[in-house]
C-alpha positions as CSV (number, residue, x, y, z in Angstrom):
1,M,8.5,66.8,-53.6
2,T,6.9,68.3,-56.3
3,T,3.2,69.7,-56.0
4,E,0.9,70.8,-59.1
5,I,-2.8,72.1,-59.1
6,L,-5.1,70.9,-61.2
7,H,-8.2,73.0,-61.7
8,D,-10.6,72.0,-64.4
9,A,-12.8,74.8,-64.1
10,T,-16.2,73.3,-65.5
11,L,-16.5,71.0,-63.2
12,D,-15.3,73.4,-60.2
13,E,-12.7,70.2,-59.1
14,V,-9.2,70.6,-58.1
15,V,-7.0,67.9,-58.0
16,H,-3.7,68.1,-55.9
17,R,-0.4,66.0,-58.4
18,H,2.4,65.3,-55.6
19,V,5.5,63.6,-56.8
20,F,7.5,62.0,-53.9
21,P,11.5,61.5,-54.0
22,S,10.9,58.3,-54.6
23,G,9.1,58.6,-57.4
24,L,5.6,57.6,-56.3
25,T,3.0,59.9,-57.7
26,A,-0.3,60.7,-55.9
27,Y,-2.9,62.4,-57.1
28,V,-5.4,63.7,-54.1
29,V,-8.7,65.7,-53.7
30,H,-10.1,67.4,-51.0
31,K,-14.2,66.6,-50.4
32,P,-14.8,67.7,-46.9
33,E,-18.8,67.2,-48.0
34,F,-18.3,63.4,-48.8
35,T,-18.2,61.1,-45.9
36,R,-16.2,58.0,-47.0
37,S,-12.6,58.3,-48.0
38,Y,-12.0,56.0,-50.9
39,A,-8.0,55.5,-51.9
40,T,-5.7,53.2,-54.4
41,I,-2.7,52.3,-55.1
42,G,-1.2,50.9,-58.4
43,T,1.0,49.5,-60.7
44,R,2.0,49.1,-64.0
45,Y,2.4,45.1,-64.0
46,G,-0.3,43.0,-65.2
47,S,-1.1,40.1,-67.1
48,V,0.7,41.1,-70.1
49,D,3.9,42.0,-68.7
50,T,5.6,38.9,-69.6
51,R,9.2,39.5,-68.7
52,L,12.0,41.1,-66.2
53,G,14.0,43.3,-68.3
54,P,14.0,43.6,-73.0
55,R,11.6,41.7,-74.8
56,R,14.3,39.2,-75.8
57,S,16.9,38.9,-73.5
58,G,14.6,40.0,-70.3
59,K,13.9,36.7,-68.3
60,P,10.2,34.9,-68.7
61,I,7.9,35.4,-66.3
62,P,5.4,32.4,-65.9
63,D,1.8,33.4,-66.7
64,G,-0.3,34.5,-64.6
65,T,2.2,36.0,-62.0
66,A,0.9,39.1,-61.9
67,H,-2.6,38.1,-60.2
68,F,-0.9,34.8,-58.3
69,L,1.2,37.9,-56.5
70,E,-1.7,39.5,-56.4
71,H,-3.0,37.1,-54.2
72,K,0.0,36.9,-52.2
73,M,-0.1,40.4,-51.4
74,F,-2.5,40.3,-48.7
75,E,-0.5,38.2,-46.5
76,T,0.5,39.7,-43.0
77,P,2.6,38.3,-40.0
78,D,0.2,39.3,-38.2
79,G,-2.3,37.5,-40.5
80,D,-5.0,38.3,-43.8
81,A,-4.8,42.3,-44.3
82,F,-8.2,41.8,-45.4
83,D,-8.9,41.0,-41.7
84,A,-7.1,44.6,-40.8
85,F,-9.3,46.7,-43.2
86,A,-12.1,45.0,-42.1
87,A,-11.8,45.5,-38.3
88,R,-11.7,49.2,-38.8
89,G,-15.2,49.5,-40.9
90,A,-13.5,49.4,-43.7
91,S,-13.9,47.4,-47.3
92,A,-11.4,46.1,-49.6
93,N,-10.1,45.0,-52.3
94,A,-7.9,44.1,-55.4
95,Y,-7.7,42.9,-59.0
96,T,-5.5,42.0,-61.4
97,S,-5.7,43.7,-65.1
98,F,-3.7,42.6,-68.6
99,T,-1.7,46.5,-67.8
100,N,-1.4,46.6,-64.7
101,T,-2.3,45.8,-60.5
102,Q,-4.8,47.7,-58.5
103,Y,-5.6,47.7,-54.7
104,L,-7.8,49.5,-52.7
105,F,-10.2,50.0,-49.8
106,G,-13.4,52.6,-49.2
107,T,-14.2,53.3,-45.8
108,S,-16.4,56.3,-42.9
109,D,-14.1,55.6,-40.3
110,A,-10.3,55.7,-39.7
111,Y,-9.4,57.0,-42.7
112,T,-5.5,56.9,-41.8
113,D,-4.6,53.5,-40.5
114,N,-6.2,52.3,-43.3
115,L,-4.3,54.4,-45.5
116,T,-1.3,53.3,-43.8
117,T,-2.5,49.5,-44.0
118,L,-2.5,49.5,-47.5
119,F,1.1,51.4,-47.6
120,E,2.2,48.4,-46.0
121,L,0.2,46.1,-47.4
122,V,1.6,46.9,-50.9
123,Y,5.6,47.3,-50.1
124,D,6.1,44.9,-47.9
125,L,6.2,41.1,-48.8
126,H,5.6,38.4,-46.0
127,L,6.3,35.1,-48.1
128,S,7.9,32.0,-47.6
129,P,7.5,28.9,-49.4
130,E,4.7,26.9,-47.4
131,N,3.1,29.8,-48.0
132,V,3.5,30.1,-52.0
133,E,3.1,26.5,-52.8
134,K,-0.7,26.7,-50.8
135,E,-1.6,29.4,-52.9
136,K,-0.8,27.2,-56.0
137,G,-3.8,25.5,-55.0
138,I,-5.9,27.9,-53.9
139,I,-5.7,29.7,-56.9
140,G,-5.3,26.9,-58.6
141,Q,-8.9,26.3,-57.7
142,E,-10.2,29.9,-58.7
143,I,-9.1,29.0,-62.2
144,A,-11.3,25.8,-62.2
145,M,-14.2,27.5,-61.2
146,Y,-13.4,29.7,-63.9
147,D,-13.5,27.3,-66.6
148,D,-17.0,26.8,-65.6
149,D,-18.2,31.1,-65.9
150,P,-19.5,30.9,-69.7
151,D,-18.8,34.7,-69.7
152,W,-15.4,34.8,-69.1
153,R,-14.4,31.6,-71.5
154,I,-15.9,33.1,-74.9
155,Y,-14.1,36.7,-73.6
156,F,-10.9,34.9,-73.5
157,G,-11.9,33.0,-76.6
158,A,-12.9,35.8,-78.6
159,L,-9.4,37.5,-77.7
160,Q,-7.6,33.7,-78.2
161,C,-9.6,34.7,-82.1
162,L,-8.2,38.1,-82.5
163,Y,-4.9,37.6,-81.0
164,A,-2.0,35.0,-82.4
165,K,1.4,35.9,-80.5
166,H,0.4,39.6,-78.2
167,P,0.4,38.0,-74.0
168,V,-3.7,39.6,-73.9
169,R,-5.0,36.6,-75.6
170,I,-3.7,34.7,-72.2
171,D,-6.2,34.6,-69.0
172,I,-4.7,36.6,-66.4
173,A,-4.9,33.6,-63.9
174,G,-2.5,32.2,-65.9
175,T,-3.3,27.9,-65.8
176,A,-2.4,24.8,-62.7
177,E,0.8,24.4,-65.5
178,T,2.3,27.7,-65.8
179,I,1.8,29.5,-62.0
180,A,3.4,25.7,-60.6
181,P,7.1,26.8,-61.4
182,I,6.7,30.3,-59.0
183,T,8.4,30.6,-56.7
184,M,9.1,32.8,-53.7
185,E,11.8,34.1,-55.1
186,L,10.2,34.5,-58.7
187,L,7.7,37.1,-57.2
188,Q,9.5,39.0,-54.7
189,E,11.9,39.2,-58.3
190,V,8.9,40.5,-59.3
191,H,7.6,42.4,-56.7
192,R,11.1,44.7,-56.4
193,T,11.1,45.5,-60.2
194,Y,6.9,46.4,-61.0
195,Y,6.0,47.7,-57.7
196,H,8.8,50.8,-57.4
197,P,7.4,53.7,-56.7
198,R,8.6,54.8,-60.0
199,N,6.2,52.6,-61.7
200,M,3.1,53.3,-58.9
201,I,0.5,56.0,-58.8
202,L,-2.1,57.1,-55.2
203,A,-4.9,58.4,-55.6
204,A,-7.1,59.3,-52.8
205,V,-10.2,61.0,-51.8
206,S,-10.7,62.2,-48.5
207,P,-13.2,64.4,-46.4
208,E,-9.6,65.0,-44.8
209,P,-7.2,67.8,-45.7
210,V,-4.7,67.1,-49.1
211,E,-1.9,68.2,-46.6
212,H,-2.6,64.8,-44.1
213,T,-2.8,62.1,-47.4
214,L,0.5,63.8,-48.1
215,A,2.0,63.2,-44.7
216,V,0.9,59.7,-44.3
217,A,2.0,58.8,-47.7
218,E,5.5,60.8,-47.0
219,E,6.2,59.4,-43.5
220,Q,5.3,55.6,-45.3
221,L,7.5,55.8,-48.2
222,G,10.5,57.2,-46.1
223,K,10.4,54.4,-44.1
224,R,11.8,52.1,-47.0
225,R,14.3,52.4,-49.2
226,F,13.3,51.3,-53.3
227,G,16.5,50.1,-56.1
228,R,15.9,50.4,-59.5
229,A,12.8,51.6,-60.7
230,P,12.0,49.2,-64.0
231,G,12.8,50.6,-67.3
232,P,9.9,51.2,-70.4
233,R,7.5,47.9,-71.2
234,P,9.2,45.7,-73.5
235,Q,8.2,45.6,-77.0
236,A,4.8,43.1,-77.4
237,P,5.0,41.3,-80.3
238,R,3.8,41.8,-84.2
239,E,1.1,41.0,-85.0
240,S,-1.6,40.9,-88.5
241,R,-4.0,43.6,-88.6
242,R,-6.7,40.4,-89.5
243,A,-8.2,39.0,-87.0
244,H,-6.4,35.1,-85.8
245,Q,-9.1,33.1,-86.3
246,R,-12.6,33.6,-87.9
247,E,-14.7,31.0,-85.2
248,W,-14.5,30.1,-82.2
249,S,-17.3,28.1,-80.5
250,L,-17.8,26.1,-76.9
251,R,-20.4,23.8,-74.9
252,L,-20.7,24.0,-71.8
253,P,-23.7,23.8,-69.5
254,V,-25.8,26.6,-69.6
255,S,-29.0,26.9,-70.0
256,R,-29.3,29.7,-73.0
257,P,-26.5,29.9,-75.8
258,R,-24.4,33.0,-76.1
259,L,-22.6,34.8,-79.2
260,L,-19.4,37.5,-78.7
261,L,-18.8,39.2,-81.9
262,A,-15.1,40.3,-81.0
263,C,-13.2,42.9,-83.6
264,K,-9.4,43.5,-84.0
265,D,-8.9,46.8,-83.4
266,S,-5.5,48.7,-85.1
267,A,-2.9,49.1,-81.9
268,P,-2.9,53.1,-81.4
269,G,0.6,53.0,-80.7
270,R,0.7,55.5,-78.3
271,G,-0.9,56.6,-75.3
272,G,-1.1,60.7,-73.6
273,K,-3.5,61.9,-75.9
274,T,-3.7,59.9,-79.3
275,L,-4.6,57.1,-76.5
276,L,-8.1,58.9,-75.3
277,R,-8.9,60.3,-78.2
278,R,-8.9,56.7,-79.9
279,E,-10.9,55.6,-76.8
280,I,-13.8,58.6,-76.9
281,A,-14.4,57.5,-79.9
282,S,-14.8,54.6,-80.1
283,A,-17.1,54.7,-77.0
284,I,-19.2,57.6,-78.5
285,A,-19.9,54.9,-81.6
286,L,-20.7,51.7,-79.8
287,D,-22.5,54.1,-78.0
288,C,-24.6,54.9,-81.1
289,L,-24.8,51.2,-82.3
290,F,-25.0,49.6,-79.0
291,G,-26.2,51.9,-76.2
292,N,-29.9,51.4,-74.8
293,S,-30.7,54.0,-77.4
294,G,-28.8,52.7,-80.0
295,S,-29.8,51.8,-83.7
296,I,-28.7,48.1,-84.1
297,Y,-29.1,47.3,-80.3
298,L,-33.2,48.5,-81.1
299,A,-33.8,46.3,-83.9
300,L,-32.1,43.4,-82.8
301,Y,-34.1,43.6,-79.7
302,E,-37.3,44.4,-81.2
303,A,-36.5,41.1,-83.4
304,G,-36.5,39.6,-80.6
305,L,-32.7,38.2,-80.8
306,I,-31.3,39.9,-78.3
307,D,-32.0,40.9,-74.2
308,E,-30.6,43.2,-71.5
309,S,-28.0,40.5,-71.5
310,F,-25.7,42.2,-74.3
311,S,-23.4,45.0,-74.1
312,A,-21.1,46.7,-76.1
313,G,-17.3,47.8,-74.7
314,Y,-13.8,48.5,-76.1
315,T,-10.8,48.6,-74.6
316,A,-7.2,49.6,-76.2
317,D,-3.9,50.2,-74.9
318,P,-0.5,51.7,-76.3
319,T,0.1,47.8,-78.0
320,F,-3.9,46.3,-78.1
321,A,-6.9,47.4,-79.4
322,F,-10.4,45.0,-79.4
323,G,-14.1,45.7,-79.1
324,L,-16.5,43.2,-78.1
325,L,-20.0,43.2,-78.3
326,G,-23.1,39.8,-77.4
327,G,-24.6,38.4,-74.9
328,E,-27.3,35.5,-74.5
329,S,-29.6,34.7,-77.3
330,D,-31.8,32.0,-78.6
331,N,-31.5,32.2,-82.1
332,V,-27.3,32.6,-82.3
333,G,-27.7,32.0,-86.3
334,R,-30.1,34.8,-86.8
335,L,-28.3,37.3,-84.3
336,R,-25.0,36.5,-86.1
337,K,-27.3,36.5,-89.7
338,E,-28.8,40.2,-88.8
339,L,-26.0,41.7,-87.1
340,D,-23.8,40.9,-90.3
341,R,-26.3,43.1,-92.4
342,Q,-26.8,45.6,-89.7
343,L,-23.2,46.5,-89.7
344,A,-22.3,46.4,-93.4
345,R,-25.5,49.0,-92.9
346,A,-23.6,51.0,-90.4
347,R,-20.8,51.1,-92.2
348,R,-21.9,52.0,-95.4
349,D,-23.7,54.6,-93.2
350,G,-22.7,56.0,-90.6
351,V,-24.4,57.3,-87.2
352,D,-26.6,60.3,-87.5
353,R,-26.0,63.5,-86.5
354,A,-28.5,63.6,-83.7
355,A,-27.2,60.7,-82.2
356,F,-23.4,61.3,-82.2
357,E,-24.7,64.8,-80.4
358,R,-26.6,62.4,-78.0
359,M,-24.0,60.6,-77.5
360,R,-21.4,62.9,-77.0
361,N,-23.3,65.0,-74.5
362,K,-23.6,61.4,-72.7
363,E,-20.5,60.3,-72.4
364,L,-19.8,64.5,-70.7
365,G,-22.8,63.8,-68.7
366,G,-21.3,60.5,-67.2
367,F,-18.1,61.9,-66.7
368,A,-19.1,65.1,-64.8
369,R,-21.0,62.2,-62.5
370,A,-18.6,60.4,-61.7
371,F,-16.7,62.8,-59.3
372,N,-20.2,62.7,-56.6
373,S,-19.0,59.9,-55.6
374,P,-15.2,58.8,-53.7
375,Q,-14.9,55.8,-55.3
376,A,-14.9,56.7,-59.4
377,I,-12.8,60.1,-59.4
378,A,-9.9,57.4,-57.6
379,H,-10.3,55.6,-60.7
380,V,-10.6,57.9,-63.3
381,L,-7.9,59.5,-61.5
382,T,-5.9,56.0,-61.1
383,A,-7.2,55.2,-65.5
384,N,-5.8,58.9,-66.8
385,Y,-2.0,58.6,-65.6
386,L,-2.2,55.2,-66.5
387,R,-2.7,56.5,-70.1
388,G,-0.7,59.4,-69.1
389,T,-3.5,62.2,-69.9
390,T,-5.3,64.6,-67.0
391,I,-9.3,65.3,-66.7
392,Q,-9.2,68.7,-68.6
393,D,-8.0,66.4,-71.7
394,Y,-10.9,64.2,-71.3
395,R,-13.0,66.9,-71.3
396,E,-11.0,69.1,-74.4
397,L,-11.1,65.8,-76.7
398,L,-14.6,65.1,-76.3
399,L,-15.7,68.8,-77.2
400,K,-12.9,68.6,-80.1
401,V,-13.8,64.5,-81.7
402,T,-15.9,64.7,-84.7
403,R,-18.8,63.0,-86.6
404,E,-16.5,62.3,-89.0
405,E,-14.4,60.8,-86.6
406,V,-16.4,58.3,-85.0
407,N,-17.9,57.0,-88.2
408,R,-13.7,56.1,-89.5
409,R,-14.3,54.6,-86.3
410,V,-17.2,52.4,-87.1
411,R,-15.6,51.2,-90.6
412,E,-12.6,50.4,-89.3
413,I,-13.1,49.0,-85.5
414,F,-16.5,46.3,-87.6
415,D,-14.1,45.2,-91.0
416,P,-15.1,41.8,-92.0
417,A,-11.9,40.7,-91.8
418,V,-11.1,42.4,-88.6
419,R,-14.1,40.2,-86.8
420,S,-15.0,36.8,-85.7
421,Y,-17.6,35.5,-83.9
422,C,-17.6,33.0,-80.6
423,T,-19.9,31.0,-79.6
424,V,-21.1,28.4,-76.1
425,E,-24.2,26.6,-76.9
426,P,-25.9,24.3,-74.4
427,R,-24.5,21.0,-73.8
């Protein structure tokens, strides 16, 4: 087991980074002043991973498999792992994203037992052909429920506008048709491949000593044998810089229309500091324009075109990147025209220096505040690991980013050639 202590002098935070012989990387933070512990184990396996092996020769994985497997991970010989957590007063959860799957719990008591259960649920798979078939009906109902969710539908409608081939355009849960071929044997193969410790991270924050967390992890890993670790993520299909289509609309039983502007950014191509710097500059750009004090947000709000439902966000991975902004509006046609006008001005004039400095300070303050929450600390550490960066990298790059860099992001993200408009109208 190799050990490294990461110390951020400005935040006065100490993170213990350990790599176990099995390959699992652990980030552990000792917080004796906290009354609550939080831990998460994540794997680099999400909905965009559609093959077992190389892109051209690897075995195809049905859409929705990562999410399906997440559901089955909580199956135990004694029932549901959620019940075991709840019996000890812990709250547990899991989620699947485009690029990873996370399993987590928070507790004020029985930390050791809950951490042990977390290891058991991610490494011990309990499947039968019968419970796999039963799960298809449960997930089918979940998919049908999301079919009636206007925010979910417009979100993936936007991604289908932006991307022609990249699997990020596919609903994370898949469809009733795509999950139908999933078998117990396929889930076991996917689990062996992607739930290898070398492909995973443990992030734990607790008032318990670091040595205690590591001892529990070492004991649990020592009980199991692991095969070959997965290779690099398969190459994503090539995409045009332009949006795949410019319009998307849907009618649903909603009380008010929704408008979403989707912007296809060029794929960063790399992780690490390259990706982090892109994320930081993009977040500042969006805050300067669309944060609660952003210039465009205020103009739209004062014109009565948007309300508090309006938000903006940026998502990036080495193989894809996009910005989304929008919300409910009583006049989506006028909102769209005003957005076009305001974005043309922003691309021409950029953000002013005072707004840039204010939003950069806001980002720095938000990062510092995250270390007051065990949950936020664990997710910051996980995000940095998956990206290939450290907590020191974030502050260093945030202080280096320039107003010119942010203005370049405004011009690139909001290029008219990469934009798509999506609407949900009342049925």
